[in-house]
DRENMAR-263365 format. One line per 3 residues: number of its first residue (from 1); their letters; for each residue y, x, z of N, C-alpha, C, O. Coordinates in steps of 0.001 Angstrom, whole numbers, plus 524288, in hexadecimal, padded with zeros to 5 digits. Last residue first. Example, Ala and Ser with C-alpha at 12.3 -4.5 7.8 and 13.67 -1.06 7.14 Angstrom:
2	sa	7F736/83232/81BA8/7FBDC/83566/81BE4/8001E/83264/81EBE/80472/83461/81F67; 7E9C6/83386/81E78/7EE6C/8300C/81E78/7F31C/83390/81E78/7F309/8379C/82111
***
This chain:
228	ere	4BCE0/E7AC7/F6AAF/4C0EA/E7ED2/F6AEC/4BE86/E842D/F6BE4/4C158/E880F/F6C36; 4B58B/E7386/F6164/4B5D8/E760B/F6675/4B9FE/E7A53/F6667/4BA8E/E7D25/F628D; 4B837/E6847/F5AEE/4B8AB/E6DF3/F5A6D/4B95F/E705B/F5FD9/4BD3E/E6F5F/F6287
225	gsf	4B16B/E5D1C/F5645/4B3E9/E5FE3/F5A9B/4B3CE/E65C5/F59DB/4AFD1/E67FE/F5857; 4AC3A/E5772/F4EF1/4B0FE/E5A26/F4D37/4B39E/E5D3B/F5187/4B7A0/E5FBA/F509C; 4A349/E52FF/F5359/4A301/E54F7/F4DF3/4A7BA/E583D/F4C4A/4A758/E5B6A/F48B3
222	aml	4A5CC/E5079/F5DAD/4A0B7/E52D6/F5C72/4A0BC/E5574/F571E/49E77/E59A4/F5670; 4AF89/E4BD0/F5D03/4AEF9/E50A0/F6010/4A9EA/E5375/F5E9F/4A9C6/E5842/F5E61; 4ACF1/E4305/F570C/4B093/E46E3/F54EA/4B021/E4C11/F57DB/4B054/E503D/F5579
219	lql	4A664/E3DB3/F5E12/4A45F/E3F82/F590C/4A7DA/E43BC/F56B4/4A5E7/E479A/F549C; 4AD81/E3BA7/F662E/4A8CA/E3EB7/F6734/4A676/E40E7/F621D/4A4C8/E4568/F61EC; 4B4B4/E354A/F60F8/4B65C/E3A60/F62F9/4B1A4/E3DDE/F6412/4B1CC/E428D/F62FE
216	lni	4AE85/E2C8F/F5F0B/4B0B0/E2F82/F5A9E/4B248/E34F9/F5C63/4B156/E38D0/F59A6; 4ACD1/E297F/F695E/4A86F/E2B52/F662E/4AA2F/E2E25/F6142/4A78F/E31C5/F5F7F; 4B6FC/E26C9/F6CCE/4B3D5/E2AAF/F6F95/4AF8F/E2CEF/F6C19/4AEC8/E31AC/F6BE6
213	fln	4B9E3/E1ED8/F6582/4BCDB/E23BB/F65F4/4B990/E2806/F686D/4B959/E2C64/F666C; 4B279/E172D/F67D9/4B2C5/E1956/F6293/4B58D/E1E9B/F62AF/4B3CA/E225D/F6042; 4B50C/E149C/F7204/4B014/E1730/F70FA/4AFDE/E1999/F6B88/4AD5A/E1D9E/F6ABC
210	yis	4BF19/E1014/F7004/4BE59/E144B/F73D3/4B959/E175E/F72AF/4B96F/E1C2B/F726D; 4BCEC/E07F0/F690A/4C066/E0C35/F677F/4BF87/E10FB/F6AF9/4BF42/E1563/F6911; 4B66F/E01B1/F6F6C/4B484/E03B4/F6A6A/4B7BC/E0863/F68A6/4B594/E0C56/F66F6
207	myl	4BD12/DFF68/F77B4/4B841/E0247/F78B9/4B605/E0498/F73B3/4B3F6/E08F1/F73B7; 4C4D3/DF9A5/F7260/4C61D/DFE98/F74F9/4C136/E01E1/F75D5/4C135/E0694/F74D0; 4BF7E/DF0BB/F6F52/4C16B/DF459/F6B59/4C2AB/DF9AD/F6DB7/4C1AD/DFDB9/F6B50
204	glt	4BD61/DEC5B/F7955/4B93A/DED8A/F75A3/4BAE4/DF183/F7193/4B80C/DF53C/F707D; 4C798/DEB32/F7D83/4C3BE/DEE85/F801F/4BF5F/DF021/F7C64/4BDD1/DF4AD/F7C45; 4CBE4/DE3D7/F76B1/4CE1D/DE91E/F76FD/4CA33/DECE7/F795D/4C98E/DF147/F777A
201	amv	4C5B3/DDB55/F7933/4C5C4/DDD48/F73CD/4C7C9/DE2E1/F73AE/4C5AE/DE638/F70F0; 4C84D/DD9DA/F838B/4C2F8/DDB70/F8245/4C29E/DDD96/F7CB6/4BFA0/DE133/F7BA6; 4D2C8/DD718/F81D3/4D17D/DDB65/F8561/4CC07/DDD72/F8424/4CB36/DE22B/F83BC
198	ynt	4D2A7/DCE6B/F7B5C/4D46A/DD360/F791D/4D371/DD80A/F7CBC/4D34B/DDC7C/F7AEA; 4C937/DC57E/F791E/4CBE9/DC810/F7D73/4CD8D/DCD83/F7BB1/4CA3D/DD0D7/F7AA6; 4C366/DC1D4/F7111/4C896/DBF7D/F71B9/4CBA5/DC1E2/F763C/4D029/DC07B/F771C
195	egg	4BA68/DC46E/F67A5/4BCAC/DC69E/F6C6B/4C243/DC4AA/F6CE4/4C581/DC5B9/F6981; 4B849/DBECD/F5ED3/4B400/DBFC2/F626D/4B5C5/DC20E/F6799/4B2FE/DC1B0/F6B81; 4BF94/DBD2B/F56F2/4BFBB/DB9E1/F5B96/4BB5C/DBAA9/F5F72/4BABB/DB782/F6306
192	nvi	4BFF1/DC418/F4EDA/4BD01/DBF42/F4E05/4BC88/DBBDF/F52EC/4B979/DB82A/F530D; 4C58F/DCC6B/F52F2/4C78C/DC9B9/F4E4A/4C4F4/DC46D/F4D98/4C779/DC0AF/F4BED; 4BED0/DCF95/F5AFE/4C417/DCDB7/F5C2C/4C625/DCA67/F57AD/4C835/DC622/F587D
189	rsv	4B5F7/DD2A3/F5567/4B589/DCE7A/F5952/4BAE3/DCC37/F5A9D/4BB72/DC77B/F5B43; 4BA1C/DDAE3/F4F7B/4B826/DD639/F4CD7/4B7C6/DD1A2/F509D/4B91A/DCD3A/F4F37; 4BBD8/DE21E/F5744/4C059/DDFEC/F5488/4BEC9/DDAEA/F51B7/4C1C5/DD726/F5193
186	dyl	4B139/DE40D/F5A18/4B4F9/DE1ED/F5DDE/4B9B9/DDF81/F5B37/4BB73/DDB4A/F5CC0; 4AC9E/DE80B/F50C2/4AA7C/DE371/F5363/4AE8D/DE0E0/F56F3/4AF3F/DDC1E/F56D6; 4B27A/DF102/F4ED1/4B218/DECE5/F4AD6/4B064/DE7C2/F4D56/4B285/DE39F/F4C20
183	ifa	4B03B/DF64A/F581C/4B5A5/DF503/F56C2/4B5BA/DF08D/F52CE/4B8AD/DECCB/F5362; 4A575/DF7AE/F5753/4A785/DF44E/F5B79/4AD32/DF2C2/F5A5F/4AEC8/DEE62/F5B94; 4A4DF/DFF0C/F4F6E/4A308/DF9BC/F4E56/4A4FD/DF5E3/F5275/4A60E/DF15C/F513E
180	sfi	4A87E/E0772/F5526/4AB71/E05BD/F5087/4A9F6/E001F/F4F2E/4AD4D/DFCE2/F4DF7; 4A08C/E0846/F5C47/4A5AC/E068E/F5E2F/4A95E/E0530/F59B3/4ACFB/E0218/F5A68; 4982E/E0B6A/F5590/497CF/E06B3/F58C7/49D35/E04C5/F5A6C/49E53/E001D/F5A02
177	lva	49BCB/E14C5/F50F6/49A68/E1049/F4DB1/49A6F/E0B39/F50DC/49C72/E073C/F4F15; 49D31/E1AFE/F59D3/4A198/E1A19/F563F/4A091/E1547/F52E3/4A410/E1215/F5212; 492F6/E1B27/F5DB5/4970E/E1884/F60AA/49BCF/E175C/F5D40/49E2F/E1335/F5DBB
174	ias	48E0F/E216E/F565C/48C79/E1BF1/F56BE/490B4/E18CC/F5996/491E4/E1460/F581D; 49315/E2AD4/F58CA/4939A/E2896/F5389/4923D/E22C2/F538A/494E2/E1F96/F5113; 48FAA/E2C30/F6312/49547/E2BA9/F61FD/49630/E2932/F5CA6/4999F/E25E3/F5C06
171	ltl	484F7/E2D4C/F617B/486E2/E28CE/F6471/48CB3/E27F6/F6388/48E7B/E2381/F6340; 484F8/E36D7/F5C22/482E3/E321F/F5996/484F1/E2D3A/F5C47/48678/E2978/F59B3; 488E7/E3D68/F63C7/48BDD/E3CA5/F5EF1/48A10/E37B8/F5C21/48D3D/E34CC/F5A01
168	sla	480C2/E3CA0/F6B19/48619/E3B32/F6C91/4896E/E3A11/F67BC/48C63/E3647/F679B; 47874/E40BE/F6587/47852/E3B38/F66F7/47DBE/E3953/F6875/47F30/E34E8/F673A; 47B90/E4B18/F64F3/47AF0/E481F/F6017/47AE5/E423E/F612F/47D06/E3F29/F5E2B
165	piq	47B80/E4E10/F6FCA/48053/E4DE8/F6CBB/47FF2/E4A92/F67C9/48384/E4798/F668F; 475A6/E485A/F7A36/47451/E4A20/F74F0/47933/E49B0/F7183/47AEA/E4555/F7069; 47429/E45D9/F854D/47847/E495B/F8359/476E9/E4BBF/F7E06/476FD/E5083/F7D60
162	ffl	46D92/E3FF0/F8BA1/46B3C/E4380/F87CA/46F24/E476E/F8591/46DB0/E4BC8/F8420; 47428/E3A37/F924B/46FD4/E3D3D/F9483/46DDE/E415F/F90AF/46CA6/E45C2/F923B; 47AF3/E3597/F8B97/47D31/E3873/F9001/4790B/E3BE6/F928E/47A46/E4003/F94B8
159	nal	474CA/E2FF2/F8514/4763B/E352C/F8341/4791F/E3848/F876F/479B7/E3D07/F86F4; 4744D/E268C/F8A53/46F9B/E29CE/F8A08/470FF/E2F65/F8881/46EA4/E331F/F8A6D; 47E4F/E22CF/F8867/47CC3/E240E/F8DC9/477F6/E2792/F8DD9/47798/E2B26/F910A
156	sav	47D5E/E2161/F7D94/4814F/E2504/F7FA6/48000/E2698/F8539/48082/E2B29/F86A5; 475A5/E19B6/F7CFB/474A3/E1EDD/F7AAB/4787A/E22EE/F7CC9/47700/E276B/F7DAE; 47AFD/E1172/F81FB/4760E/E1372/F8420/474F0/E18F3/F821B/47379/E1C6B/F8519
153	ill	48379/E1022/F7B14/48467/E117E/F808D/47F81/E13E5/F82FB/47FCB/E17DC/F85AF; 47E19/E0D60/F71DF/48172/E1201/F71EF/4826B/E13D4/F7784/48239/E1881/F789C; 47962/E0413/F74CF/47611/E0892/F736A/47931/E0DA4/F7392/47732/E11B4/F7532
150	ilg	48287/DFE11/F7640/47EF3/DFEF9/F7AA2/47B7F/E03BF/F798D/47AC6/E070E/F7CF7; 4867E/DFE2C/F6BFB/48983/E006B/F7047/48606/E01A8/F74F2/48681/E05D0/F7751; 47EB9/DF8D3/F6676/47FF1/DFE3A/F651E/482E1/E00FC/F697D/481E7/E0590/F6A96
147	ifl	47FAB/DEF01/F6B29/47AC5/DF1EE/F6BAA/47BB5/DF7BC/F6A90/479BF/DFB1F/F6D5C; 489E5/DECB0/F67D5/488A4/DECDA/F6D67/483A5/DEFFE/F6E54/4836C/DF33F/F71DC; 488CE/DECC2/F5CFE/48C41/DF08A/F5F78/48B10/DF112/F654C/48B34/DF55F/F6772
144	fkg	481FC/DE44E/F5B96/4805F/DE987/F59D8/483AA/DEDC0/F5C8A/481A0/DF1CB/F5E2A; 48803/DDC03/F5F7C/4830F/DDD5A/F61F3/48154/DE2E7/F6090/47F76/DE5D1/F63E6; 4912F/DDC50/F586F/4916B/DDCBF/F5E18/48C68/DDE8F/F60A8/48C7C/DE246/F63B5
141	mfs	4915A/DDA58/F4E17/4904C/DDFBB/F4F9B/48FAB/DE055/F557F/48DD6/DE460/F575A; 49477/DD053/F4C8A/48ED4/DD14F/F4C0D/48D6B/DD6D7/F4DCA/488DD/DD7F5/F4ED9; 49F2F/DD081/F4C61/49CA9/DCF73/F5165/496C9/DD079/F513D/4945F/DD161/F554C
138	fdk	4A5E1/DD1EB/F4454/4A216/DD619/F4543/49F2D/DD54C/F4A6C/49CF7/DD8FC/F4C93; 4AB6D/DCA59/F3B3B/4A92B/DC9F5/F4072/4A4DB/DCE0E/F4114/4A0B8/DCDAD/F3EA8; 4B6E1/DCE51/F348A/4B13B/DCD8F/F3493/4AF2F/DCD90/F3A24/4B113/DD089/F3D69
135	ktv	4C130/DD00A/F329D/4BFDA/DCBC5/F3642/4B9FD/DCA85/F363E/4B85D/DC63E/F37BA; 4C5B6/DD789/F2C64/4C153/DD49A/F2A2C/4BFF8/DCFC5/F2D65/4BDE9/DCBEE/F2B5C; 4CDBD/DDAFD/F3335/4CEED/DD91D/F2DEF/4CA85/DD5BB/F2BC2/4CB7D/DD192/F298E
132	tai	4C892/DDDE1/F3C94/4CCF9/DDA32/F3CA1/4CDE3/DD7C7/F3747/4CEB8/DD310/F36D8; 4C0CA/DE4F0/F39C6/4BF5C/DE039/F3CAD/4C3A7/DDC20/F3C72/4C28E/DD774/F3C28; 4C6FD/DEC9A/F34BB/4C2C0/DE9EF/F31EA/4C168/DE4C3/F3495/4C0EF/DE0B8/F3204
129	tal	4CD5E/DEFB9/F3D04/4CFB4/DED47/F3863/4CB9D/DEA3F/F354D/4CC9A/DE5E8/F337B; 4C622/DF43C/F439C/4C918/DEFBA/F457C/4CB88/DECD0/F40E6/4CBBD/DE802/F40E3; 4C2EF/DFC9F/F3D5A/4BF32/DF875/F3E9A/4C1F3/DF38C/F4091/4C050/DEF32/F3F59
126	sff	4CC74/E025B/F3CCB/4C992/E00DB/F3814/4C5FA/DFC37/F3929/4C5F8/DF860/F3644; 4CF4D/E0417/F472B/4D2BC/E00FE/F43D4/4CFEF/DFF2B/F3EE2/4D0F4/DFADD/F3CFE; 4C664/E0A33/F4AA1/4C7F4/E0545/F4D13/4CB2E/E01E6/F495F/4C9EA/DFD56/F4888
123	iig	4C669/E12F1/F43EB/4C1D7/E0F7C/F441F/4C362/E0A29/F4659/4C1E3/E061A/F443F; 4D041/E172C/F4663/4CF14/E1591/F4100/4CA88/E11B7/F40F0/4CABC/E0DBA/F3E43; 4CF22/E197A/F5128/4D319/E15D1/F4F4C/4D1EE/E13BE/F49DD/4D28B/E0F15/F48D8
120	tgt	4C727/E20F4/F50D5/4C664/E1C12/F53B1/4CA38/E17E8/F51D6/4C8C4/E1365/F510B; 4CC36/E28D3/F4B34/4C78E/E264D/F4911/4C673/E211F/F4BAB/4C4FD/E1D55/F4917; 4D40C/E2B6E/F526B/4D56B/E2963/F4D41/4D0D8/E267D/F4AD2/4D17C/E223F/F48A6
117	aam	4CDFE/E2F10/F5ABB/4D183/E2AA1/F5B8C/4D2F9/E281E/F5657/4D321/E2356/F55DD; 4C8FA/E3773/F55DE/4C5D8/E3336/F5814/4C930/E2E56/F58DA/4C772/E29FD/F57C2; 4D1A8/E3DA4/F5341/4CE4E/E3B92/F4F16/4CAFF/E3703/F5108/4CA44/E332A/F4E3E
114	gvl	4D558/E402B/F5D3A/4D8A3/E3D32/F599B/4D576/E3ABA/F553D/4D670/E3647/F53B4; 4CCE2/E45EA/F60C6/4CE61/E4127/F639C/4D1B7/E3DB1/F6011/4D107/E38EF/F5FE7; 4CD66/E4E2A/F5987/4C8CC/E4AC2/F59A2/4C9FC/E45A1/F5C73/4C84B/E4178/F5ABA
111	qag	4D6EC/E52D3/F5C33/4D637/E509B/F56FC/4D19E/E4CCB/F56E2/4D1ED/E48AC/F546D; 4D498/E565B/F662A/4D8B9/E526F/F6583/4D83C/E4FC3/F6036/4D906/E4B0A/F5FC1; 4CC8D/E5DE9/F63CF/4CB8F/E5932/F66D8/4CF8C/E54EA/F661A/4CE26/E505C/F657A
108	nal	4CB03/E672A/F5ED9/4CD53/E62E6/F5BC9/4CCBD/E5DAD/F5E9B/4CC78/E598E/F5C24; 4C68C/E6CF8/F66D8/4CB1E/E6F0B/F641B/4CDF3/E6ACB/F610A/4D2BF/E6AD4/F60AF; 4C375/E6560/F724C/4C226/E676D/F6D1E/4C721/E693C/F6A69/4CB63/E674C/F6B87
105	hla	4C75E/E60A2/F7AA4/4C609/E6623/F7B64/4C42E/E68A3/F764C/4C36E/E6D60/F7600; 4C837/E5662/F77DA/4CCFD/E597E/F77A5/4CC1D/E5F39/F78FF/4CFB9/E625E/F788D; 4BDF1/E52BB/F799F/4C01E/E52FE/F7454/4C4C0/E56BA/F7406/4C529/E59D9/F7063
102	vql	4BD18/E531A/F8487/4B98E/E5639/F813D/4BBE4/E56F4/F7BCE/4BBD3/E5B41/F79A8; 4C4F3/E4BFD/F872B/4C52D/E515A/F8922/4C1CB/E54F7/F85D8/4C35F/E5950/F8486; 4C120/E4308/F8280/4C5FA/E454A/F8085/4C6A0/E4AE5/F825F/4C89F/E4E31/F7F7E
99	ipg	4B85C/E411C/F8889/4B79A/E4256/F8302/4BC8E/E44B3/F80A5/4BC3A/E4801/F7D2B; 4BD21/E3F85/F92CD/4B93D/E439B/F91BB/4B8B4/E4506/F8BF5/4B89A/E49A3/F8A9D; 4C4DA/E36D9/F912B/4C630/E3C2F/F92B6/4C222/E4048/F915E/4C380/E443B/F8EFE
96	llv	4C248/E2CEB/F8FC6/4C255/E3015/F8AFA/4C340/E35D9/F8C41/4C28B/E3945/F88F3; 4C3F6/E2882/F993B/4BE9A/E2A2C/F9818/4BE0D/E2CE5/F92CD/4B9E3/E2EEB/F9181; 4CE5E/E258D/F9826/4CD0D/E29D6/F9BB7/4C7A4/E2C04/F9A71/4C6D1/E30C0/F9A8D
93	gav	4CCDA/E1CF7/F915E/4CFBA/E2193/F8F9B/4CE84/E2654/F92F3/4CDBB/E2A9E/F90EC; 4C7B9/E162E/F9805/4C4FF/E1800/F9352/4C7A4/E1CDF/F9125/4C507/E2077/F8F4F; 4CFD8/E146E/F9F0C/4CB27/E171B/FA0DA/4C812/E194C/F9C39/4C611/E1DA9/F9C70
90	ftf	4D667/E0EE2/F9810/4D839/E13BB/F9A95/4D38D/E16F5/F9C66/4D34E/E1BA8/F9B6C; 4D05C/E065A/F95A4/4D186/E0A11/F916F/4D3B7/E0F31/F9395/4D2FF/E1355/F913E; 4D033/E0153/F9F73/4CB59/E032D/F9D13/4CC70/E0752/F98EC/4C9C5/E0B51/F98B4
87	gll	4DA9F/DFE8A/FA06B/4D84F/E022F/FA41F/4D34C/E0490/FA203/4D247/E0937/FA2B1; 4DB46/DF776/F983E/4DE69/DFC38/F97F0/4DC65/E004E/F9BC3/4DC6A/E04F8/F9A95; 4D44E/DEFE9/F9C4C/4D34B/DF263/F973F/4D64D/DF781/F96C5/4D420/DFB72/F9516
84	avi	4D94D/DECD7/FA575/4D42A/DEF59/FA5CA/4D2DF/DF238/FA0BC/4D09D/DF676/FA0DA; 4E230/DE844/FA0FA/4E2BF/DECBA/FA488/4DD99/DEFBE/FA4E5/4DD86/DF48C/FA4AB; 4DD69/DE02A/F9B90/4E062/DE41D/F98A5/4E0FF/DE90D/F9BF1/4E06A/DED6A/F9A02
81	gwv	4D953/DDAAA/FA3E6/4D5CA/DDCAD/F9FFA/4D862/DE0EC/F9CBB/4D5E9/DE4CC/F9B51; 4E1CE/DD6FE/FA902/4DF1A/DDB76/FAB57/4DB09/DDDBF/FA7A3/4D97D/DE243/FA834; 4E451/DCE3D/FA3B9/4E77A/DD2DC/FA296/4E4FC/DD7B8/FA4EA/4E5E7/DDC0F/FA310
78	snr	4D7C4/DC894/FA039/4DC93/DC8ED/FA349/4DF8E/DCDDD/FA1CC/4DD91/DD138/F9EFC; 4CE3F/DC8D4/F9B68/4D183/DC434/F9A87/4D684/DC42A/F9DBF/4D938/DC032/F9DFE; 4C8D5/DD1D9/F9E84/4CACF/DD16E/F992F/4CE8F/DCCDF/F9835/4D1B2/DCD0E/F9491
75	las	4C402/DD548/FA75E/4C98F/DD3DC/FA7CA/4CC01/DD286/FA287/4D0C7/DD21D/FA222; 4B9F9/DD7E9/FA47E/4BAA5/DD3F2/FA88D/4C037/DD1F5/FA8CC/4C120/DCD77/FAA42; 4BBD8/DDFE7/F9D39/4B965/DDB03/F9B8D/4BA55/DD6A6/F9F7C/4BB5D/DD233/F9DFD
72	vaf	4C002/DE7A5/FA3BB/4C321/DE585/F9F6C/4C0FB/DE041/F9DB6/4C3F1/DDC91/F9CD9; 4B74A/DE964/FAA43/4BC41/DE787/FAC79/4BFAD/DE51C/FA83C/4C1FF/DE0FA/FA90F; 4AFF0/DED4C/FA340/4AED6/DE863/FA5F7/4B3DE/DE60F/FA826/4B4A7/DE152/FA7ED
69	lmg	4B4E2/DF6A2/FA0CA/4B400/DF2BC/F9CAC/4B2F5/DED61/F9F09/4B4D9/DE96A/F9D14; 4B422/DFBB1/FAA42/4B949/DFA01/FA87F/4B8DF/DF60D/FA40A/4BC20/DF28A/FA394; 4A942/DFD5C/FAA78/4ABD6/DFA92/FAEB2/4B125/DF87E/FAD09/4B284/DF40C/FAE42
66	fma	4A7C2/E036F/FA19A/4A591/DFE28/FA1B5/4A806/DFAE2/FA613/4A8C7/DF62D/FA572; 4ACF9/E0C9D/FA4C7/4AEAF/E09BA/FA021/4ACB4/E041F/FA03E/4AFA1/E007A/F9F1D; 4A705/E0FB8/FAD63/4AC95/E0E8B/FAE04/4AE9A/E0B37/FA979/4B18D/E077F/FAA3F
63	gvm	49D42/E1176/FA88B/49DD2/E0D8B/FACA1/4A373/E0BE7/FAD66/4A495/E0745/FADFF; 49FB1/E19B6/FA1CE/49DE4/E14B9/F9F98/49E96/E1053/FA396/4A045/E0C07/FA23D; 4A22D/E213F/FA967/4A60F/E1FA3/FA586/4A4A5/E1A5C/FA333/4A7FB/E16EF/FA2AE
60	lla	498A4/E2222/FAE8D/49D3D/E206E/FB171/4A17A/E1E7C/FADBF/4A40F/E1A92/FAECE; 49264/E25F5/FA66A/49124/E20E2/FA8BC/495C2/E1EB9/FABCF/496B9/E1A03/FABB8; 49728/E2FA6/FA4A7/49716/E2BBE/FA07C/4960B/E2649/FA2A7/49875/E2279/FA0FE
57	gmi	4952B/E3499/FAE51/49A84/E33AF/FAC88/49ACD/E2F77/FA869/49E39/E2C17/FA896; 48A4F/E351D/FAE49/48CF3/E3210/FB253/49284/E30BF/FB0A3/4945C/E2C5F/FB169; 48942/E3BB9/FA56F/486BB/E3697/FA5A4/4897A/E3315/FA996/48AD1/E2E9F/FA864
54	phe	48F24/E44F7/FA7AA/49050/E41AC/FA31C/48E01/E3C32/FA35D/4907F/E386F/FA1B5; 49363/E4BD7/FB04B/48FCC/E4765/FB0EE/490A7/E4383/FAC72/492AA/E3F3C/FAD53; 499F8/E5372/FAC78/495CA/E54FF/FAFFE/491AA/E50BB/FB0A4/48D0E/E51DA/FB16F
51	alf	4A0DA/E4DBE/FA657/49DF0/E520A/FA3EC/4993F/E539A/FA747/49517/E54E9/FA53D; 4A4E5/E46D8/FAD82/4A206/E44BC/FA90E/49EC2/E48F4/FA673/49A73/E47EE/FA493; 4AA0E/E4DA8/FB434/4A5A8/E4A97/FB644/4A24E/E487C/FB1D0/49D84/E4854/FB235
48	sfn	4B24E/E5148/FAE6A/4ADDA/E54D3/FAF30/4A917/E51E2/FB13F/4A4A5/E5362/FB032; 4BB94/E4D0F/FAAFD/4B6CF/E49F9/FAA67/4B1EE/E4D53/FAB10/4ADEC/E4C58/FA898; 4C7E5/E4CBF/FAF67/4C355/E503A/FAF61/4BE66/E4CE0/FAF4C/4BD33/E4A2F/FB318
45	lsm	4D2A2/E4825/FA768/4CEF1/E47CF/FABBB/4CA6E/E4BA4/FAB13/4C952/E4D80/FA6C8; 4D890/E47EC/F9EB4/4DA64/E4B53/FA2EF/4D6A8/E4B64/FA78E/4D76E/E4E62/FAB3D; 4D443/E40A9/F984E/4D415/E4615/F9685/4D5C9/E49DD/F9AC3/4D49A/E4E84/F9A7A
42	gvf	4D6A8/E3763/F9DAB/4D148/E3942/F9D7D/4D0DE/E3EF4/F9BE6/4CD88/E41CC/F9DE1; 4E148/E365E/F9B5A/4DF9C/E371F/FA0C6/4DA22/E397E/FA0E2/4D91A/E3D27/FA3D4; 4E076/E34B7/F90B1/4E35B/E3949/F928E/4E1F1/E3A79/F983B/4E177/E3F03/F99BD
39	agv	4DAC8/E2B54/F90F4/4D87A/E2FF1/F8E7C/4DB3F/E34EF/F903F/4D8B9/E38EA/F9131; 4E1E4/E246D/F9593/4DD12/E25C0/F984B/4DA90/E2AA6/F9619/4D86F/E2DCE/F9909; 4E929/E23F5/F8D6B/4EAC4/E25F8/F928B/4E5F6/E27B1/F95A1/4E5F0/E2BDF/F9800
36	vtp	4E2B7/E1F73/F85C2/4E4FB/E24A4/F84E1/4E6A6/E271D/F8A08/4E5B5/E2BBC/F8AF5; 4E094/E15D5/F8AC9/4DC53/E1949/F891B/4DE4A/E1ED7/F885F/4DBCF/E228C/F8A29; 4EA2F/E1107/F8C66/4E747/E130A/F90F5/4E2C0/E1697/F8F7A/4E13B/E19FB/F9287
33	imt	4EBF5/E0FC9/F80E6/4EF8B/E129A/F846B/4ECB9/E147E/F894E/4ECD0/E192F/F8A5C; 4E486/E09AF/F7C48/4E48E/E0F2F/F7ADB/4E804/E125E/F7E86/4E72D/E170D/F7F38; 4E668/DFF87/F7F0F/4E25F/E025B/F8203/4E245/E0833/F80BC/4E02E/E0B4E/F83C0
30	lal	4ED8A/DFC35/F7787/4EF64/DFD48/F7CD5/4EB6D/E007A/F7FEE/4ECEC/E03C8/F8316; 4E707/DFA55/F6F13/4EAEC/DFE7C/F6EAD/4ECDC/E0010/F7416/4EDB8/E04AE/F7521; 4E1BD/DF1D4/F734E/4DECE/DF68A/F71F7/4E282/DFB32/F7182/4E14A/DFF7A/F7352
27	mmy	4E992/DEA74/F73DA/4E740/DEC5E/F78B5/4E44E/DF171/F77C0/4E460/DF4F5/F7B08; 4EB45/DE8F0/F6931/4EF90/DEAB1/F6C8A/4ED6E/DED0C/F7199/4EF43/DF11E/F7364; 4E169/DE553/F6622/4E370/DEA38/F63ED/4E7E3/DEC67/F673C/4E843/DF122/F6802
24	tnr	4E10C/DDC02/F6C10/4DD1A/DE017/F6CC1/4DF12/DE555/F6ABC/4DE76/DE954/F6D57; 4E938/DD631/F680A/4E974/DD7E8/F6D7A/4E597/DDC51/F6E95/4E6B2/DDFE1/F719D; 4E51A/DD4A3/F5DD1/4EA09/DD765/F5E97/4EA84/DD97D/F642F/4EC05/DDDFC/F64FC
21	lvk	4DBF5/DCF0B/F6020/4DB9F/DD406/F5D5E/4E093/DD737/F5E38/4E052/DDBE9/F5F39; 4E033/DC625/F64E1/4DC83/DC975/F67CF/4DC3C/DCEDE/F6553/4DC45/DD2D2/F6811; 4E613/DC259/F5C66/4E8AF/DC3D6/F6142/4E53F/DC76A/F6481/4E71F/DCB48/F66A9
18	nqa	4DE5A/DBFFF/F5533/4E22E/DC40F/F53DF/4E506/DC5FC/F58BB/4E641/DCA9D/F5931; 4D9A3/DB7D8/F5AA9/4D6AB/DBC9E/F5989/4DA4C/DC126/F583D/4D973/DC590/F59F2; 4E1B6/DB06E/F5AA5/4DFA6/DB26B/F5F9A/4DCBA/DB78E/F5ECF/4DD48/DBB2F/F61EA
15	val	4E2AB/DAE94/F4FF0/4E726/DB0A6/F52D6/4E54E/DB31F/F57F1/4E713/DB758/F5969; 4D8EB/DAA48/F4DE0/4DA64/DAF2F/F4B53/4DEEC/DB1C5/F4E2D/4DF0B/DB68A/F4EC8; 4D9C8/DA11F/F53B7/4D5BD/DA4ED/F550D/4D70D/DAA47/F52CD/4D669/DAE48/F5563
12	sgi	4E196/D9BF4/F4E53/4E2A1/D9D89/F53C0/4DEA9/DA198/F558E/4DFF9/DA51C/F5890; 4DC3D/D9A43/F44C0/4E110/D9D54/F44EF/4E23D/D9F50/F4A63/4E3B9/DA3D6/F4B0E; 4D41B/D93DA/F47DB/4D2E8/D98F2/F4581/4D7A5/D9C8A/F45CD/4D72F/DA130/F46F1
9	qat	4D9F4/D8B42/F4B33/4D698/D8E08/F4EE2/4D545/D937C/F4CEB/4D54C/D9742/F4FE6; 4DEAC/D882F/F41EE/4E1F3/D89DC/F4648/4DEC9/D8CFA/F4A3E/4E0AA/D90D9/F4C62; 4D5D6/D8550/F3C3E/4D92D/D898E/F3A56/4DC92/D8BBD/F3EB3/4DD49/D9079/F3F27
6	qtq	4D26B/D7CE4/F4234/4CF1A/D817F/F41B2/4D247/D8633/F3FE5/4D181/D8A8D/F41CB; 4DAF1/D7621/F409A/4D994/D77D5/F45E2/4D64D/D7CD1/F45BF/4D73B/D807B/F48B9; 4DA6A/D747A/F35F6/4DF09/D7700/F381B/4DDF6/D791A/F3D9D/4DFD3/D7D49/F3F13
3	yem	4D0D6/D6F4B/F3563/4D178/D7442/F32B0/4D61C/D7747/F34F3/4D5CE/D7C02/F35C2; 4D346/D663B/F3ACF/4CF4A/D69B6/F3CEA/4CFB8/D6F1F/F3A84/4CF10/D730F/F3D32; 4DABB/D6207/F33DC/4DC3A/D6351/F3930/4D85D/D6739/F3B9E/4D9F1/D6B01/F3E23
***
């Protein structure tokens, strides 16, 4: 009887984890719609303020993003959490405007954007598949990734003052590695029951995909961009 009870509990837990994973993927796909709409809006806006005041502009962008992240987290257990998440992804799409404007002024800009999107998709699906199929627990990576992320943010803010191109490329390469590892970590947490709220699970994966795309595009523009 005890064995049957334990088996039933394990089975129900697996069903719950699969449901969270399925809902997360569905929600993640849905977030791409406001992101794309926001990106088109962002490409039509004038971001001259960011060019004239890069430090202030970057700090305002970071502040806006963190404010909306807090809102999503606070509302995660209600339907308003979904609304806040979709609103956040729209704003994130708008904030893609500056880098997309720069990219699309290159002769091969559209191709580079497509390559960055394709590369992001390949990395995501590959790592998500590894985490899902192997069911290995990658939670041990959490502390290292958090420390790496903090150092990356500090170094990126510092480079706003120094404006060293080589450092920017190095940070982008490191960011690609860190956010790729975050995808493996986040999917592993969902699969192994470490994350049971699909709004927060979606938010974590979205942020990794979003930053992965940006940094891949920056690297592609630096090494393959063709000036008109």
